C-alpha positions as CSV (number, residue, x, y, z in Angstrom):
1,M,-21.9,-3.6,-24.4
2,A,-21.2,-0.9,-27.0
3,G,-24.7,0.7,-26.8
4,L,-24.9,0.8,-22.9
5,Y,-23.0,4.0,-22.6
6,D,-23.4,5.5,-25.9
7,K,-26.5,7.7,-25.0
8,Q,-24.7,9.4,-22.2
9,A,-21.2,9.6,-23.6
10,A,-21.0,13.3,-23.2
11,I,-22.3,13.3,-19.6
12,Y,-19.7,10.5,-18.9
13,A,-16.9,12.6,-20.2
14,D,-17.9,15.6,-18.1
15,A,-19.0,14.0,-14.9
16,R,-16.6,11.2,-14.1
17,P,-13.7,12.0,-12.0
18,T,-10.0,12.1,-13.1
19,F,-7.3,10.1,-11.3
20,P,-4.3,11.1,-9.1
21,S,-1.0,11.2,-11.2
22,E,0.5,9.2,-8.2
23,W,-1.5,6.2,-9.5
24,F,0.2,6.2,-12.8
25,S,3.7,6.9,-11.4
26,M,3.1,3.9,-9.3
27,F,2.0,1.9,-12.4
28,A,5.4,3.1,-14.2
29,A,7.4,1.9,-11.4
30,L,6.2,-1.6,-11.8
31,T,7.2,-2.0,-15.2
32,P,11.0,-2.0,-16.3
33,Q,10.2,-0.7,-19.7
34,H,7.9,2.2,-20.8
35,S,7.6,1.9,-24.7
36,L,3.9,0.9,-25.1
37,A,0.8,0.9,-22.8
38,W,-2.9,-0.4,-23.6
39,D,-5.8,1.3,-22.1
40,A,-8.8,-1.0,-22.8
41,G,-12.2,0.5,-22.4
42,T,-10.7,3.7,-22.6
43,G,-14.1,5.7,-22.9
44,N,-13.1,9.4,-23.2
45,G,-9.3,8.7,-22.4
46,Q,-9.1,9.8,-18.9
47,A,-6.7,7.3,-17.9
48,A,-4.9,7.1,-21.2
49,I,-3.7,10.8,-21.2
50,S,-2.2,10.3,-17.6
51,I,-0.5,6.9,-18.8
52,A,1.1,9.0,-21.7
53,E,3.2,10.8,-19.2
54,H,5.1,7.7,-18.5
55,Y,5.0,5.6,-21.6
56,D,6.2,6.4,-25.2
57,K,2.9,5.4,-26.9
58,V,-0.6,4.5,-25.6
59,I,-3.2,2.5,-27.5
60,A,-6.6,3.3,-26.2
61,T,-9.4,1.3,-27.5
62,D,-13.1,1.1,-26.8
63,I,-16.1,-0.8,-28.2
64,S,-18.1,2.3,-28.4
65,E,-17.6,4.7,-31.4
66,E,-19.6,7.3,-29.4
67,Q,-17.2,7.2,-26.5
68,L,-14.3,7.6,-28.6
69,K,-15.7,10.8,-30.1
70,H,-15.1,12.4,-26.8
71,G,-11.5,11.1,-26.4
72,T,-9.1,13.8,-25.2
73,P,-6.4,14.6,-27.8
74,H,-2.9,13.7,-26.8
75,P,0.0,13.4,-29.0
76,K,1.1,10.0,-27.6
77,V,-2.4,8.6,-27.4
78,E,-4.0,6.7,-30.3
79,Y,-7.8,6.0,-29.9
80,L,-9.0,2.8,-31.9
81,H,-12.3,1.3,-32.2
82,T,-12.4,-2.5,-31.4
83,P,-16.0,-3.7,-32.1
84,S,-17.0,-7.0,-30.9
85,T,-16.7,-8.5,-34.4
86,M,-13.0,-8.2,-34.4
87,S,-11.1,-11.5,-33.9
88,D,-8.5,-12.0,-31.0
89,D,-5.7,-12.1,-33.7
90,E,-7.0,-8.7,-35.1
91,I,-6.9,-7.1,-31.5
92,V,-3.6,-8.3,-30.8
93,G,-2.2,-7.0,-33.9
94,L,-3.8,-3.8,-33.7
95,I,-2.4,-3.3,-30.1
96,G,1.2,-4.1,-31.2
97,G,1.5,-8.0,-31.4
98,E,2.5,-10.8,-29.1
99,N,4.9,-9.8,-26.2
100,S,4.8,-6.0,-27.0
101,V,2.9,-4.2,-24.1
102,D,4.5,-3.1,-20.9
103,L,1.3,-2.1,-19.2
104,V,-2.4,-2.9,-19.7
105,T,-4.9,-0.8,-17.8
106,V,-8.7,-0.9,-17.5
107,S,-10.4,2.0,-15.8
108,V,-13.9,1.4,-14.5
109,A,-14.8,-0.9,-17.1
110,I,-13.4,-4.5,-17.0
111,H,-16.6,-5.7,-15.4
112,W,-18.4,-5.2,-18.7
113,F,-15.8,-7.3,-20.5
114,D,-15.8,-11.0,-21.7
115,L,-13.2,-11.7,-19.1
116,E,-12.0,-15.1,-20.4
117,R,-11.5,-13.6,-23.9
118,F,-10.0,-10.4,-22.9
119,Y,-7.6,-12.1,-20.2
120,S,-6.3,-14.4,-23.1
121,Q,-5.7,-11.2,-25.1
122,V,-3.7,-9.7,-22.2
123,K,-1.6,-12.8,-21.8
124,R,-0.6,-12.6,-25.4
125,V,0.4,-9.0,-25.6
126,L,2.0,-8.5,-22.3
127,K,5.7,-8.4,-22.2
128,K,7.2,-11.6,-20.5
129,P,8.7,-10.9,-18.2
130,G,7.8,-7.4,-16.9
131,G,4.4,-6.7,-18.2
132,V,1.8,-5.5,-15.8
133,I,-2.1,-5.2,-15.8
134,A,-3.8,-2.9,-13.5
135,V,-7.6,-2.5,-13.2
136,W,-9.7,-0.3,-10.9
137,T,-13.4,0.8,-10.1
138,Y,-15.3,2.9,-7.7
139,N,-18.8,2.5,-6.3
140,I,-20.6,4.4,-3.6
141,I,-20.0,8.2,-3.3
142,Q,-19.5,9.7,0.3
143,V,-20.3,13.3,1.1
144,N,-21.9,13.6,4.5
145,P,-23.9,11.5,6.7
146,E,-27.4,12.7,5.6
147,F,-26.3,12.7,1.9
148,D,-24.8,9.3,2.3
149,A,-27.9,7.8,3.5
150,L,-29.8,9.1,0.5
151,M,-27.0,7.9,-1.6
152,W,-27.3,4.2,-0.2
153,D,-31.2,4.3,-0.7
154,F,-30.8,5.4,-4.3
155,Y,-28.1,2.8,-4.9
156,E,-30.5,0.1,-3.3
157,K,-33.4,1.3,-5.6
158,S,-31.2,1.2,-8.6
159,L,-30.2,-2.6,-8.0
160,P,-33.2,-4.2,-9.9
161,F,-32.1,-2.0,-13.1
162,Q,-28.3,-2.9,-12.7
163,H,-26.9,-4.9,-15.7
164,P,-25.8,-8.3,-14.1
165,K,-22.2,-7.5,-15.0
166,A,-22.1,-4.4,-13.0
167,K,-22.3,-6.7,-9.8
168,Y,-18.5,-7.1,-9.9
169,A,-18.2,-3.3,-9.5
170,F,-20.7,-3.1,-6.7
171,D,-18.8,-6.1,-4.9
172,C,-15.8,-3.8,-4.9
173,Y,-14.1,-6.2,-7.3
174,K,-13.8,-8.7,-4.6
175,T,-15.4,-11.4,-6.7
176,L,-13.7,-10.3,-10.0
177,P,-11.7,-13.2,-11.5
178,F,-8.1,-11.8,-11.8
179,P,-5.7,-14.6,-12.8
180,F,-2.5,-12.9,-12.4
181,E,0.5,-12.9,-9.9
182,S,0.2,-10.1,-7.3
183,V,2.6,-7.0,-7.8
184,G,1.9,-5.7,-4.3
185,V,-1.3,-3.9,-5.6
186,G,-4.2,-6.1,-4.5
187,S,-4.8,-9.5,-5.6
188,E,-7.7,-11.7,-6.7
189,G,-10.3,-11.6,-3.9
190,E,-8.4,-8.8,-2.2
191,P,-8.3,-5.3,-4.0
192,I,-6.7,-2.6,-2.4
193,T,-9.0,0.3,-1.2
194,L,-8.3,3.9,-2.2
195,D,-10.1,7.1,-1.5
196,L,-10.4,9.2,-4.8
197,N,-11.2,12.8,-4.0
198,K,-13.0,15.4,-6.3
199,E,-14.1,18.7,-6.0
200,M,-17.7,18.5,-7.4
201,S,-20.7,21.0,-7.9
202,F,-24.2,19.6,-7.5
203,E,-24.8,19.9,-11.3
204,G,-21.7,17.6,-11.6
205,F,-23.2,15.2,-9.2
206,I,-26.5,14.9,-10.8
207,G,-24.6,14.5,-14.2
208,L,-22.6,11.6,-12.8
209,I,-25.6,9.8,-11.4
210,N,-27.3,10.4,-14.8
211,S,-24.6,8.7,-16.4
212,W,-25.3,5.2,-14.3
213,S,-26.2,2.4,-16.6
214,A,-29.0,1.6,-14.2
215,V,-30.5,5.1,-14.5
216,S,-30.6,4.7,-18.3
217,I,-32.2,1.2,-18.2
218,A,-34.7,2.2,-15.9
219,K,-35.9,5.2,-18.2
220,E,-36.2,2.6,-20.9
221,K,-38.5,0.5,-18.7
222,G,-40.5,3.7,-17.8
223,V,-38.9,4.4,-14.3
224,D,-37.4,7.7,-13.4
225,L,-34.9,6.8,-10.8
226,L,-33.8,10.4,-10.8
227,N,-37.2,12.1,-10.5
228,Q,-37.6,15.9,-9.3
229,H,-38.3,14.5,-5.7
230,V,-35.0,12.7,-5.6
231,I,-33.0,15.6,-7.0
232,N,-34.6,18.0,-4.5
233,S,-33.7,15.6,-1.6
234,F,-30.1,15.2,-2.8
235,E,-29.9,19.1,-3.2
236,T,-31.0,19.6,0.5
237,A,-28.6,17.1,1.7
238,W,-25.9,18.8,-0.5
239,G,-26.6,22.1,1.2
240,G,-27.7,23.8,-1.8
241,S,-27.1,23.5,-5.6
242,H,-24.5,26.5,-5.4
243,K,-22.2,24.5,-3.1
244,V,-19.2,22.9,-4.4
245,L,-18.1,20.0,-2.2
246,N,-15.4,17.5,-1.7
247,V,-16.5,14.0,-2.7
248,I,-15.0,10.8,-2.0
249,F,-15.2,7.9,-4.3
250,K,-14.4,4.6,-2.6
251,T,-12.1,2.9,-5.3
252,Y,-10.7,-0.7,-5.5
253,M,-7.7,-1.7,-7.6
254,L,-6.0,-4.9,-8.6
255,A,-2.6,-5.2,-10.4
256,G,-0.7,-8.2,-11.5
257,K,1.9,-9.9,-13.8
258,L,2.0,-13.1,-15.8
259,N,2.7,-16.4,-13.9
260,I,5.6,-17.5,-16.0
């Protein structure tokens, strides 16, 4: 999946929402030790820098070198490229070795992974006992009834261009395999639902939608999902391009530990 988000990496860095500090305090409270965390599929490091407030070191990895170029610098975060050609042993060693990681996080990315392979790596690096893995994603954006109806229509029109793996995200992670013991923050088939609020300009909203993989895939097939007519309709429902509105991202989270 390395190339899927390469073209819009800069847009991704600017448009995607940040996450509440309370989430990371919650994760930290779940692990008895706070030496090392691994943020897989880190993108531009949005989650990694928040995790670093609670852990001594964060290894932030991504299959995309282009995404890593936009990584936010932090003294406790080390960004590492993990191409698909790396072996499991190489990745485990790069992260810190067997039984070394207190917390593994994947923010809005695990649906792109080779889950069987990734979960095998997680089970090797997580500390036993005490290690925790937490994953989350968001999907439909809510603003107001008129806008929300347009957003849903846009979403439905994007479905033919969605990558098959994106289905996990649009299923709100309810169908995501998650073979870990619940720690009270969702479980396989039953993620917890959270509202993620973000103050967003209309320009920022268009940037966010432009970063969708389906929009990029559609363009490659000669279809402009985000054409000027669609943009104008969104702008009217938004209340004008000058307005900054509170946007709600419906977010779905799972966390667990090893069954030992």
